[in-house]
C-alpha positions as CSV (number, residue, x, y, z in Angstrom):
1,M,-26.8,-47.5,8.2
2,T,-30.1,-46.3,6.9
3,L,-33.2,-45.5,8.8
4,R,-36.7,-45.7,7.4
5,L,-40.1,-44.6,8.6
6,S,-42.6,-47.3,9.4
7,P,-46.0,-47.0,7.6
8,N,-47.7,-46.0,10.8
9,S,-45.2,-43.3,11.7
10,K,-46.1,-40.7,9.1
11,P,-46.8,-37.3,10.5
12,R,-50.5,-36.5,11.1
13,W,-51.8,-34.2,8.4
14,P,-53.6,-31.9,10.8
15,T,-50.3,-31.2,12.6
16,V,-48.4,-30.7,9.4
17,L,-51.1,-28.4,8.0
18,T,-51.1,-26.4,11.3
19,I,-47.3,-26.0,11.2
20,L,-47.4,-24.9,7.5
21,L,-50.1,-22.4,8.3
22,L,-48.0,-21.0,11.1
23,L,-45.0,-20.8,8.8
24,A,-47.1,-19.0,6.1
25,A,-48.5,-16.6,8.8
26,F,-45.0,-15.8,10.0
27,C,-43.7,-15.2,6.5
28,A,-46.8,-13.0,5.8
29,G,-46.1,-11.1,9.0
30,L,-42.5,-10.5,7.9
31,L,-43.8,-9.2,4.5
32,V,-46.1,-6.8,6.3
33,I,-43.3,-5.6,8.5
34,N,-41.1,-5.2,5.5
35,A,-43.8,-3.3,3.6
36,T,-44.3,-1.1,6.6
37,A,-40.5,-0.5,6.8
38,E,-40.3,0.5,3.2
39,N,-43.4,2.7,3.3
40,V,-41.6,5.6,5.0
41,P,-43.8,8.6,5.3
42,G,-41.0,11.2,5.1
43,R,-39.3,12.9,2.1
44,P,-36.9,10.4,0.4
45,V,-33.5,11.7,-0.6
46,T,-31.9,9.9,-3.5
47,T,-29.7,12.7,-5.0
48,V,-26.7,13.8,-3.0
49,L,-23.2,14.9,-3.2
50,V,-20.4,12.5,-2.2
51,A,-16.7,13.0,-1.1
52,S,-14.5,9.9,-0.9
53,T,-12.5,11.4,2.0
54,P,-12.8,14.4,4.3
55,G,-11.6,17.5,2.5
56,A,-12.0,15.9,-1.0
57,P,-14.2,17.6,-3.6
58,F,-17.8,16.7,-3.7
59,R,-19.4,15.2,-6.8
60,P,-23.0,14.3,-7.6
61,A,-24.2,10.8,-6.8
62,T,-27.4,8.9,-6.6
63,L,-28.4,6.7,-3.7
64,P,-27.9,3.8,-3.1
65,H,-24.2,4.5,-3.6
66,W,-21.2,2.4,-2.6
67,E,-17.4,2.6,-3.0
68,C,-14.6,0.2,-2.4
69,C,-12.4,-0.2,-0.4
70,S,-11.0,2.1,2.4
71,T,-11.5,2.6,6.1
72,K,-11.5,6.4,5.7
73,P,-14.9,8.1,6.1
74,L,-17.1,8.5,3.1
75,I,-19.2,11.8,3.2
76,F,-22.7,12.2,1.7
77,R,-24.1,15.8,1.6
78,T,-27.7,17.1,1.1
79,T,-29.7,20.1,2.4
80,L,-32.6,20.4,4.8
81,D,-35.9,21.1,3.0
82,D,-38.5,23.7,4.3
83,A,-41.1,21.2,5.4
84,T,-38.7,19.2,7.6
85,A,-37.1,22.4,9.0
86,R,-40.6,23.6,10.2
87,A,-41.5,20.2,11.8
88,D,-42.0,20.0,15.6
89,A,-39.3,17.3,15.9
90,P,-37.3,17.1,12.7
91,A,-35.4,13.8,12.2
92,I,-33.5,11.8,9.6
93,L,-34.0,8.0,9.0
94,I,-30.8,6.3,7.7
95,V,-32.1,3.0,6.4
96,S,-28.7,1.4,6.0
97,A,-25.1,2.6,6.2
98,H,-21.8,0.7,6.4
99,D,-20.5,0.8,9.1
100,N,-20.8,3.9,11.3
101,A,-23.0,6.8,10.3
102,R,-22.7,10.2,12.0
103,L,-24.8,13.3,11.1
104,Y,-23.4,16.8,10.9
105,V,-25.6,19.9,10.5
106,D,-23.6,22.8,9.2
107,G,-20.4,21.1,10.3
108,V,-21.7,20.4,13.9
109,L,-22.0,16.7,15.0
110,V,-25.6,16.2,16.2
111,G,-26.0,12.4,16.3
112,G,-24.9,8.9,15.2
113,E,-23.0,6.0,16.6
114,G,-19.4,5.0,16.8
115,P,-16.2,6.8,17.3
116,T,-15.1,9.5,14.9
117,R,-11.5,8.2,14.8
118,G,-9.8,4.9,14.7
119,D,-11.3,1.5,14.0
120,P,-15.1,1.6,13.1
121,T,-17.6,-0.3,15.2
122,N,-20.2,-2.6,13.8
123,W,-23.5,-0.8,13.2
124,S,-24.0,-2.0,9.6
125,R,-27.2,-4.0,10.3
126,R,-29.0,-1.3,12.3
127,P,-31.1,1.6,10.9
128,R,-30.6,5.0,12.6
129,L,-33.2,7.5,13.5
130,I,-31.4,10.8,14.5
131,R,-33.2,13.9,15.8
132,I,-32.1,17.2,14.3
133,P,-31.9,19.8,17.1
134,P,-34.5,22.7,16.4
135,Q,-31.8,25.4,16.9
136,V,-29.9,24.1,13.9
137,A,-32.9,23.1,11.8
138,H,-33.4,25.8,9.2
139,P,-34.2,25.6,5.5
140,G,-31.1,25.0,3.4
141,A,-29.0,23.7,6.4
142,V,-26.2,21.5,5.1
143,L,-26.6,17.8,6.2
144,D,-23.4,15.7,6.0
145,I,-23.7,11.9,6.7
146,E,-20.3,10.5,7.4
147,V,-20.0,6.8,6.8
148,Q,-16.9,4.9,7.8
149,R,-16.2,1.8,5.8
150,G,-15.0,-1.2,7.8
151,V,-15.7,-4.1,5.5
152,G,-15.3,-3.8,1.8
153,F,-18.0,-1.5,0.3
154,G,-18.9,1.7,2.0
155,H,-22.5,2.4,1.0
156,L,-25.6,4.5,1.9
157,R,-29.1,3.6,0.9
158,P,-31.8,6.3,0.4
159,I,-32.4,8.4,3.5
160,Y,-35.7,10.0,4.7
161,L,-36.4,13.4,6.3
162,G,-39.5,14.1,8.3
163,E,-41.3,14.2,11.7
164,Y,-39.6,11.9,14.3
165,D,-42.9,10.2,15.3
166,E,-43.9,9.6,11.7
167,L,-40.6,7.9,10.9
168,Y,-40.5,5.8,14.1
169,A,-42.8,3.0,12.9
170,S,-40.6,2.4,9.9
171,Y,-37.5,2.6,12.1
172,G,-38.9,-0.1,14.5
173,A,-39.8,-2.4,11.6
174,L,-36.3,-2.0,10.1
175,R,-34.6,-2.6,13.4
176,F,-36.6,-5.8,13.9
177,L,-35.9,-7.2,10.4
178,R,-32.2,-6.3,10.3
179,A,-31.0,-6.6,13.9
180,D,-33.4,-8.1,16.4
181,M,-34.5,-11.1,14.3
182,H,-30.9,-11.8,13.5
183,V,-30.0,-11.9,17.2
184,A,-33.0,-14.2,17.9
185,T,-31.8,-16.7,15.2
186,G,-28.4,-16.6,16.8
187,I,-29.8,-17.5,20.2
188,I,-31.9,-20.3,18.7
189,A,-28.8,-21.6,16.8
190,A,-26.8,-21.7,20.1
191,F,-29.4,-23.8,21.8
192,V,-29.6,-26.1,18.8
193,A,-25.8,-26.5,18.7
194,A,-25.7,-27.4,22.5
195,F,-28.5,-29.9,22.1
196,C,-26.9,-31.6,19.1
197,F,-23.5,-31.9,20.6
198,A,-25.0,-33.3,23.9
199,A,-27.5,-35.6,22.3
200,G,-25.4,-36.9,19.4
201,P,-23.8,-39.8,21.4
202,L,-27.2,-40.7,22.9
203,L,-29.4,-40.8,19.7
204,G,-27.0,-42.9,17.7
205,M,-26.9,-40.6,14.6
206,R,-23.6,-39.0,15.5
207,G,-22.7,-37.7,12.0
208,L,-26.1,-36.1,11.5
209,M,-26.3,-34.6,14.9
210,Y,-22.7,-33.3,14.8
211,A,-23.2,-31.8,11.3
212,L,-26.4,-30.0,12.5
213,G,-24.6,-28.9,15.7
214,G,-21.7,-27.5,13.6
215,L,-24.1,-25.7,11.3
216,A,-26.0,-24.1,14.2
217,A,-22.7,-23.1,15.9
218,S,-21.4,-21.6,12.7
219,W,-24.6,-19.5,12.4
220,A,-24.3,-18.4,16.0
221,L,-20.7,-17.4,15.2
222,Q,-21.9,-15.2,12.3
223,V,-24.3,-13.5,14.7
224,I,-21.4,-12.9,17.1
225,G,-19.4,-11.3,14.3
226,L,-22.2,-9.0,13.2
227,S,-24.5,-8.3,16.1
228,P,-22.4,-6.7,18.9
229,S,-22.5,-3.0,18.2
230,D,-19.4,-2.0,20.1
231,P,-17.5,-5.3,20.9
232,P,-14.2,-5.3,22.9
233,W,-12.4,-6.5,19.7
234,N,-11.8,-4.3,16.7
235,G,-13.6,-4.3,13.4
236,T,-11.1,-6.5,11.6
237,V,-11.6,-9.2,14.3
238,A,-15.3,-8.9,14.0
239,N,-15.0,-9.4,10.2
240,G,-12.8,-12.5,10.8
241,I,-15.4,-14.0,13.2
242,Y,-18.2,-13.4,10.7
243,F,-16.2,-14.9,7.8
244,A,-15.2,-17.9,9.9
245,G,-18.9,-18.4,10.8
246,Y,-20.0,-17.9,7.2
247,F,-17.4,-20.5,5.9
248,G,-18.4,-23.0,8.7
249,T,-22.1,-22.6,7.8
250,S,-21.3,-23.5,4.1
251,V,-19.1,-26.5,5.1
252,F,-21.5,-27.9,7.7
253,L,-24.5,-27.3,5.6
254,L,-22.9,-29.5,2.9
255,W,-22.1,-32.2,5.5
256,F,-25.6,-32.0,7.1
257,F,-27.6,-32.5,3.8
258,I,-25.3,-35.3,2.7
259,E,-25.9,-37.0,6.1
260,W,-29.6,-36.4,6.0
261,T,-30.1,-37.6,2.5
262,S,-28.0,-40.7,3.1
263,V,-29.1,-41.8,6.6
264,F,-32.8,-41.7,5.9
265,A,-32.6,-42.8,2.2
266,A,-34.5,-45.9,1.2
267,P,-32.1,-48.7,0.1
268,S,-31.7,-49.1,-3.6
269,A,-29.5,-51.3,-5.8
270,R,-29.7,-48.8,-8.7
271,R,-26.5,-47.1,-9.7
272,H,-26.5,-43.4,-10.5
273,K,-24.2,-41.7,-13.0
274,L,-23.9,-38.7,-10.6
275,G,-24.0,-40.8,-7.5
276,W,-21.8,-38.3,-5.5
277,L,-24.4,-35.6,-6.3
278,T,-27.7,-37.5,-5.9
279,A,-27.2,-40.9,-4.4
280,P,-26.7,-41.8,-0.7
281,W,-23.1,-41.7,0.5
282,P,-21.7,-44.8,2.4
283,R,-21.0,-44.4,6.1
284,A,-17.2,-44.5,5.8
285,L,-17.2,-41.8,3.1
286,R,-19.5,-39.6,5.3
287,R,-17.2,-40.0,8.2
288,K,-14.2,-38.8,6.1
289,L,-16.4,-35.9,4.9
290,G,-17.1,-35.0,8.6
291,L,-13.4,-35.1,9.5
292,A,-12.6,-32.9,6.5
293,A,-15.3,-30.4,7.5
294,I,-14.0,-30.2,11.0
295,G,-10.4,-29.9,9.8
296,A,-11.4,-27.1,7.3
297,M,-13.3,-25.2,10.0
298,A,-10.2,-25.5,12.3
299,I,-7.8,-24.0,9.8
300,S,-10.1,-21.4,8.3
301,P,-9.5,-18.7,11.0
302,A,-5.8,-18.8,10.3
303,I,-6.3,-18.5,6.6
304,I,-8.8,-15.6,7.0
305,A,-6.5,-13.8,9.5
306,L,-3.6,-14.2,7.0
307,V,-5.7,-12.6,4.2
308,L,-6.9,-9.8,6.4
309,W,-3.4,-9.0,7.9
310,N,-2.0,-6.6,5.4
311,D,-5.1,-4.7,4.2
312,P,-8.2,-5.4,6.2
313,A,-10.5,-3.5,3.8
314,I,-9.3,-5.2,0.5
315,G,-8.9,-8.5,2.3
316,S,-12.4,-8.4,3.8
317,Q,-13.9,-7.6,0.4
318,N,-12.0,-10.6,-1.2
319,V,-12.9,-13.0,1.6
320,D,-16.5,-11.8,1.5
321,R,-16.7,-12.4,-2.2
322,I,-15.2,-15.9,-2.0
323,C,-17.5,-16.9,0.8
324,G,-20.5,-15.6,-1.1
325,F,-19.7,-17.7,-4.2
326,L,-18.9,-20.7,-2.0
327,G,-22.3,-20.4,-0.3
328,L,-24.1,-20.3,-3.6
329,A,-22.3,-23.4,-4.8
330,V,-22.9,-25.3,-1.6
331,I,-26.6,-24.4,-1.6
332,A,-27.0,-25.3,-5.2
333,F,-25.5,-28.7,-4.4
334,C,-27.7,-29.2,-1.4
335,L,-30.8,-28.2,-3.2
336,T,-30.0,-30.7,-6.0
337,R,-29.6,-33.5,-3.3
338,V,-32.8,-32.6,-1.5
339,V,-34.9,-32.6,-4.7
340,S,-33.3,-35.9,-5.7
341,Y,-33.8,-37.4,-2.3
342,Y,-37.5,-36.6,-2.2
343,R,-38.0,-37.8,-5.7
344,R,-36.6,-41.2,-4.7
345,N,-38.2,-41.5,-1.3
346,G,-41.5,-39.7,-1.8
347,F,-42.8,-36.6,0.1
348,R,-43.8,-38.6,3.3
349,D,-43.2,-35.5,5.4
350,P,-44.3,-32.4,3.5
351,F,-43.4,-30.1,6.3
352,E,-39.8,-31.4,6.4
353,A,-39.5,-31.1,2.6
354,S,-41.0,-27.7,2.4
355,A,-38.9,-26.4,5.3
356,F,-35.7,-27.8,3.7
357,I,-36.4,-26.4,0.2
358,F,-37.7,-23.1,1.7
359,V,-34.5,-22.5,3.7
360,L,-32.3,-23.3,0.7
361,I,-34.2,-21.0,-1.6
362,A,-34.3,-18.3,1.0
363,A,-30.5,-18.6,1.5
364,V,-30.0,-18.3,-2.3
365,A,-32.3,-15.2,-2.5
366,D,-30.6,-13.5,0.4
367,I,-27.1,-14.2,-0.9
368,I,-27.9,-12.8,-4.3
369,M,-29.6,-9.7,-2.8
370,V,-26.7,-9.0,-0.5
371,R,-23.7,-9.9,-2.8
372,F,-25.0,-8.5,-6.0
373,F,-27.6,-5.8,-5.2
374,F,-26.3,-4.7,-1.7
375,I,-29.9,-5.1,-0.3
376,Y,-30.4,-6.8,3.1
377,G,-32.4,-10.0,2.8
378,V,-35.0,-11.1,5.3
379,S,-36.1,-14.4,3.9
380,L,-33.3,-16.5,5.5
381,G,-34.1,-15.2,8.9
382,A,-37.7,-16.5,8.6
383,A,-36.4,-19.8,7.3
384,V,-33.9,-20.2,10.1
385,M,-36.6,-19.6,12.7
386,F,-38.5,-22.7,11.5
387,F,-35.6,-24.8,10.3
388,P,-34.8,-26.3,13.8
389,L,-38.5,-27.0,14.3
390,A,-38.7,-28.8,11.0
391,L,-35.8,-31.0,12.0
392,L,-37.2,-31.7,15.5
393,L,-40.6,-32.7,14.1
394,S,-39.0,-34.9,11.4
395,L,-36.7,-36.6,13.9
396,A,-39.6,-37.0,16.3
397,A,-41.7,-38.7,13.6
398,R,-38.8,-41.0,12.8
399,A,-38.2,-41.7,16.5
400,R,-41.9,-42.6,16.8
401,G,-41.6,-44.9,13.8
402,V,-38.6,-46.6,15.4
403,F,-40.4,-46.9,18.7
404,E,-43.5,-48.4,17.0
405,A,-41.3,-50.8,15.1
406,A,-39.4,-51.7,18.2
407,T,-42.7,-52.2,20.1
408,A,-44.1,-54.5,17.4
409,T,-40.8,-56.4,17.3
410,A,-40.8,-56.7,21.1
411,G,-44.4,-58.0,20.9
412,K,-43.3,-60.6,18.4
413,L,-40.3,-61.5,20.4
414,N,-42.4,-61.9,23.6
415,L,-44.7,-64.3,21.7
416,L,-41.8,-66.2,20.4
417,V,-40.1,-66.3,23.8
418,A,-43.3,-67.5,25.4
419,E,-43.7,-70.2,22.8
420,R,-40.1,-71.3,23.3
421,E,-40.5,-71.2,27.1
422,R,-43.5,-73.6,26.7
423,E,-41.4,-75.8,24.5
424,I,-38.5,-75.8,27.0
425,V,-40.8,-76.5,29.9
426,A,-42.4,-79.4,28.0
427,N,-38.9,-80.7,27.1
428,M,-37.7,-80.3,30.7
429,E,-40.7,-82.3,31.9
430,E,-40.0,-85.0,29.3
431,I,-36.4,-85.0,30.4
432,R,-37.4,-85.3,34.0
433,R,-39.7,-88.1,33.2
434,N,-37.0,-89.9,31.3
435,E,-34.5,-89.3,34.1
436,R,-37.0,-90.6,36.7
437,A,-37.7,-93.6,34.6
438,A,-34.0,-94.2,34.1
439,M,-33.4,-93.8,37.8
440,L,-36.2,-96.2,38.7
441,L,-34.7,-98.7,36.2
442,E,-31.3,-98.3,37.7
443,E,-32.7,-98.7,41.2
444,R,-34.6,-101.8,40.1
445,S,-31.4,-103.2,38.6
446,R,-29.5,-102.4,41.8
447,I,-32.1,-104.0,44.0
448,M,-32.0,-107.1,41.8
449,R,-28.3,-107.2,42.1
450,D,-28.4,-106.8,45.8
451,M,-31.1,-109.4,46.1
452,H,-29.2,-111.8,43.8
453,D,-25.7,-111.2,45.2
454,G,-26.6,-110.6,48.8
455,I,-29.9,-112.0,50.0
456,G,-30.1,-114.5,47.2
457,G,-26.7,-115.8,47.8
458,Q,-27.3,-116.1,51.6
459,L,-30.6,-118.0,51.0
460,L,-29.0,-120.3,48.4
461,G,-26.2,-121.1,50.9
462,L,-28.7,-121.9,53.6
463,I,-30.7,-124.1,51.3
464,L,-27.6,-126.0,50.2
465,Q,-26.5,-126.5,53.8
466,A,-30.0,-127.5,54.9
467,R,-30.2,-130.2,52.1
468,S,-26.8,-131.6,53.1
469,R,-28.0,-131.8,56.7
470,K,-24.9,-129.7,57.8
471,L,-26.9,-126.8,59.3
472,S,-28.4,-126.7,62.7
473,D,-31.7,-125.2,63.5
474,D,-30.2,-122.2,65.3
475,A,-27.8,-121.5,62.5
476,L,-30.7,-121.7,60.0
477,V,-32.7,-119.3,62.1
478,N,-29.7,-116.9,62.4
479,G,-29.1,-117.0,58.6
480,L,-32.7,-116.4,57.8
481,E,-32.8,-113.4,60.3
482,Q,-29.7,-111.9,58.6
483,S,-31.2,-112.3,55.2
484,L,-34.4,-110.7,56.4
485,D,-32.4,-107.8,57.9
486,D,-30.7,-107.3,54.5
487,L,-34.0,-107.2,52.8
488,R,-35.4,-104.7,55.3
489,L,-32.3,-102.5,54.8
490,V,-32.9,-102.5,51.0
491,V,-36.5,-101.6,51.5
492,D,-35.6,-98.8,54.1
493,S,-33.0,-97.3,51.7
494,L,-35.6,-97.1,49.0
495,E,-38.2,-95.4,51.2
496,Q,-35.8,-92.9,52.9
497,G,-33.0,-92.4,50.4
498,E,-34.5,-89.6,48.4
499,G,-35.4,-87.5,51.4
500,S,-33.3,-86.2,54.3
501,L,-30.6,-88.4,55.7
502,T,-32.0,-87.5,59.2
503,G,-35.2,-89.4,58.4
504,A,-33.3,-92.3,56.9
505,L,-31.3,-92.8,60.1
506,G,-34.5,-92.7,62.0
507,A,-35.6,-95.9,60.3
508,F,-32.1,-97.4,61.0
509,R,-32.6,-96.6,64.7
510,A,-35.8,-98.6,64.7
511,R,-33.8,-101.6,63.5
512,I,-30.9,-101.5,66.0
513,E,-32.5,-100.2,69.1
514,P,-34.2,-103.5,70.0
515,R,-30.9,-105.3,69.7
516,C,-29.1,-102.9,72.0
517,E,-31.9,-103.2,74.6
518,A,-31.7,-107.0,74.4
519,A,-28.0,-106.9,75.0
520,G,-28.4,-104.3,77.9
521,V,-26.6,-101.6,76.0
522,A,-27.8,-98.0,76.1
523,L,-28.2,-96.2,72.7
524,D,-27.2,-92.5,72.5
525,W,-28.8,-90.8,69.6
526,E,-27.3,-87.4,68.5
527,I,-28.9,-86.7,65.2
528,E,-29.0,-83.1,63.7
529,D,-31.4,-81.9,61.0
530,V,-28.8,-81.7,58.2
531,G,-31.4,-80.6,55.6
532,A,-31.5,-81.9,52.1
533,T,-28.7,-84.2,50.9
534,P,-29.1,-84.5,47.1
535,N,-25.8,-86.3,46.7
536,I,-26.8,-89.1,49.0
537,G,-29.3,-91.3,47.1
538,P,-30.7,-94.7,47.9
539,D,-27.6,-96.6,46.9
540,K,-25.4,-94.6,49.3
541,T,-28.0,-94.7,52.0
542,L,-28.0,-98.6,51.8
543,Q,-24.2,-98.6,52.1
544,I,-24.4,-96.3,55.1
545,Y,-26.9,-98.6,56.7
546,R,-24.7,-101.6,56.2
547,I,-21.6,-99.8,57.5
548,L,-23.4,-98.7,60.7
549,L,-25.0,-102.1,61.1
550,E,-21.7,-103.8,60.7
551,A,-20.1,-101.4,63.2
552,C,-22.9,-102.0,65.7
553,T,-22.9,-105.7,65.3
554,N,-19.1,-105.8,65.8
555,A,-19.4,-103.7,69.0
556,L,-22.2,-106.0,70.4
557,K,-20.3,-109.2,69.6
558,H,-16.7,-108.3,70.5
559,S,-16.5,-105.2,72.7
560,A,-19.1,-105.7,75.4
561,P,-20.0,-102.0,75.6
562,A,-22.2,-100.3,78.0
563,R,-23.2,-97.5,75.6
564,I,-23.3,-97.1,71.8
565,G,-23.7,-93.6,70.3
566,V,-24.7,-92.6,66.8
567,V,-23.8,-89.0,65.6
568,L,-25.0,-87.1,62.5
569,R,-24.0,-83.5,61.8
570,R,-23.2,-81.1,59.0
571,E,-19.8,-79.4,58.6
572,G,-20.1,-77.0,55.7
573,D,-20.9,-78.9,52.6
574,Q,-20.0,-82.2,54.2
575,I,-21.9,-84.7,56.3
576,E,-20.3,-86.6,59.2
577,I,-21.8,-89.9,60.4
578,A,-20.1,-91.7,63.3
579,L,-20.8,-94.7,65.6
580,A,-18.9,-95.0,68.9
581,D,-18.9,-97.5,71.8
582,D,-17.2,-97.6,75.2
583,G,-16.2,-101.3,74.9
584,A,-12.9,-103.1,75.0
585,G,-11.8,-102.0,71.6
586,F,-9.2,-103.8,69.5
587,T,-5.5,-103.4,68.6
588,Q,-5.0,-101.0,65.7
589,G,-2.1,-102.9,64.1
590,A,-3.7,-106.3,64.2
591,P,-4.9,-107.9,60.9
592,A,-8.3,-106.6,60.0
593,G,-11.3,-109.0,60.3
594,R,-14.0,-109.5,57.7
595,G,-16.2,-106.9,59.3
596,L,-13.7,-104.0,59.2
597,T,-12.8,-105.0,55.6
598,N,-16.4,-104.8,54.6
599,I,-16.7,-101.4,56.2
600,R,-13.7,-100.0,54.4
601,T,-14.8,-101.5,51.1
602,R,-18.3,-100.0,51.4
603,A,-16.9,-96.6,52.4
604,Q,-14.7,-96.6,49.4
605,Q,-17.6,-97.4,47.1
606,I,-19.6,-94.4,48.1
607,G,-16.6,-92.0,48.2
608,A,-16.6,-91.4,51.9
609,D,-13.5,-90.5,54.0
610,L,-13.4,-93.2,56.7
611,A,-11.6,-92.9,60.1
612,I,-11.4,-95.8,62.6
613,D,-10.1,-95.1,66.0
614,S,-10.0,-97.9,68.7
615,N,-8.3,-98.2,72.1
616,T,-9.1,-99.6,75.5
617,A,-11.7,-96.8,76.1
618,G,-13.7,-97.8,73.1
619,T,-14.0,-97.7,69.3
620,R,-15.2,-94.9,67.0
621,I,-15.9,-95.3,63.3
622,A,-16.6,-92.1,61.4
623,M,-17.1,-91.2,57.8
624,K,-17.5,-88.0,55.9
625,L,-19.0,-87.5,52.5
626,A,-20.4,-84.7,50.4
627,A,-24.0,-83.6,51.0
């Protein structure tokens, strides 16, 4: 998967310029602090005597001086000059000593940090400003600085003698550069690691976020190994923590830059001879690299502990040297990838590009200064301060680009959906018109069949009988009335069949009530409002009319009832329609007449469940069908 910035998502140049100016101002401030630290007003001491162990003979040496590799104290000796001895508050500024540094005046311990015996504590990154008590400060007093070596080289840089207040400004600047800023970068790294591990599954770029989280966590691990002055663990454990963090920083830095230069790379069909070095890596290969990085980080503490087990001093020096060369190789690889990445994709984000290149160059400079010249570097601390900010700004710019692209796509999709909705509505209207036309055509055909088969047949029979003089006037009138009733039933079914069945039966009542009154029969009407009945159309309504009319006609002709009742009610998703009378009834087992046969046939045609119950107390014909 590759992600690209949209054209409108480029960072705003005023913002980029502001951030770059802030970065330049911060670096300038560090240079001023560093210059202040190095401009120590006291008397520098560069020529001393050195003894490899307590009681060993002294020999001349020049500071800076280092020796490898023992945990026994290394002693540097000089004498107190006249000017310092006459000062109001004489003091000595130890710029850098590895690891503990204790000051003896004429053999008396007057200051310093760390125990005098046993495992040394970790004060290697902190300068020391030690007061010389006035009672022992005299010209020619012997000053012994005892340095206990905990990791590899034991060394001492030039020291300064002078007034305490005059040395304090340089001491504060050195403490900021070599201790406080380092702790601040560790705190920032811890927050960045927590954010990346928590946000990785949410942002979708898991490999990139996990690599950055591992890089930040490894940096924080280095700070834990170096910064605590007097930790509960011993110096060897502190060295192991630092080396594990250093190794993890190199491994996760490699993974991070491969992820970054692959995820955000522009697609290209061009093949590179050194594709593994400059070209984007495929997703599957990056996943394998991530798993390998995590696995290497998991087993590195055990390997480091094994190397440090027998001889912590020699082992620490060896691991320190290997980690230093590994860091240089990884940074060279990453720098090559970054330059190649920006050459292919263009410098769309100058702040991101400058921050990446700056942090890599700063790391190279610091590693070279520390590993080969034994000088503390301060460039990487400045770069680390702004590295997370560069990433956040770059990710925010890309997120904005994705958001703008998603917004534009959503707008296009909304227009497309609206257009499709209009087409669907038009098509649905056309379908409904066609269905209505088809329904009307079907109803017309049904009416024609009913007219032809029913009313037409009855009228044709009456005409034929009238021509043959076989039909009386009363029979002719009755036949014509029956045909007219059938015609009215057809018309009523068309008018009422598409609405509620309650209204349709109201029209049926108007047809049979006069007949019941003429026969002296009371009509009981129990009709509920059953609501819409979409499954009962005009055709079913006509058959219901005919079933009820047939049942009513049979009751009036054969049962001599005093009352006839019509019932309509809903039972769930079914409709029940019944007609009952209190007449003489009929025998259930007797052969069915034509009227009952017609009722059963019509009920079967409309899919109704028919129930006929008759005894001496009356007859009830009920049918149920889906609403």
